[in-house]
C-alpha positions as CSV (number, residue, x, y, z in Angstrom):
1,M,-5.7,19.4,-8.9
2,T,-1.8,21.1,-7.4
3,I,1.0,19.3,-6.6
4,K,3.8,21.6,-4.9
5,V,7.7,19.9,-4.4
6,V,8.5,21.2,-1.0
7,R,12.0,19.3,-1.1
8,G,14.4,18.5,-3.5
9,N,14.9,19.3,-6.4
10,P,13.2,16.8,-9.6
11,T,13.6,17.3,-12.4
12,P,11.4,18.0,-15.5
13,E,11.0,14.5,-16.3
14,E,10.8,13.2,-12.8
15,L,8.3,15.0,-12.1
16,A,6.9,14.3,-15.5
17,A,6.5,10.7,-13.9
18,A,5.6,11.3,-10.5
19,L,2.6,14.0,-12.1
20,A,1.8,10.3,-14.9
21,V,1.3,8.3,-11.4
22,V,-1.0,10.1,-10.0
23,R,-3.1,11.1,-12.9
24,A,-3.1,7.1,-13.7
25,R,-4.4,6.8,-9.8
26,A,-6.9,9.4,-9.9
27,A,-8.5,7.6,-13.0
28,A,-8.5,5.0,-12.0
29,V,-10.3,6.1,-8.8
30,A,-12.8,7.4,-10.8
31,A,-13.3,4.7,-13.3
32,S,-14.5,3.2,-10.5
33,P,-18.1,2.1,-9.8
34,P,-19.5,4.2,-7.3
35,G,-20.6,2.9,-4.1
36,A,-17.8,0.3,-5.3
37,A,-17.5,-2.1,-2.4
38,R,-13.8,-2.2,-2.6
39,G,-11.7,-5.5,-1.0
40,R,-8.8,-5.4,1.4
41,D,-6.1,-4.0,-0.1
42,A,-3.0,-5.9,-0.8
43,W,-0.6,-3.9,1.7
44,S,-2.9,-4.1,4.9
45,D,-3.3,-8.3,4.3
46,P,-1.1,-9.5,6.5
47,S,-0.8,-13.2,4.6
48,R,1.8,-11.6,2.2
49,I,3.5,-11.5,5.0
50,T,3.8,-14.6,6.9
51,R,3.3,-18.7,5.2
52,T,1.7,-20.0,8.3
53,R,-0.9,-19.1,11.0
54,L,0.4,-16.2,13.2
55,P,0.4,-18.0,16.5
56,A,-2.9,-17.3,19.2
57,P,-2.6,-14.7,22.1
58,G,-1.0,-15.5,24.6
59,P,1.9,-15.8,27.4
60,Q,4.2,-17.9,25.5
61,S,3.2,-16.5,22.1
62,W,6.4,-13.7,21.7
63,T,8.1,-16.8,21.2
64,N,6.2,-18.2,18.3
65,T,6.6,-15.1,16.4
66,F,9.3,-15.3,14.6
67,R,10.3,-19.0,14.5
68,P,11.5,-19.8,11.4
69,V,9.1,-22.3,8.8
């Protein structure tokens, strides 16, 4: 595994922290069973952003997009 710094001047401690995160993520992926179905990524789950249902498509749906709850 090669990591290249393309911008900035990180300290050795910052590089060590970044490398630890990358290695931990790689180890977690390698430890998962092959062919395991991955769940929906939490970052792409719309329910983390909205507490109510999104408006149904239609000519006036844009007016309900950012209505305060």
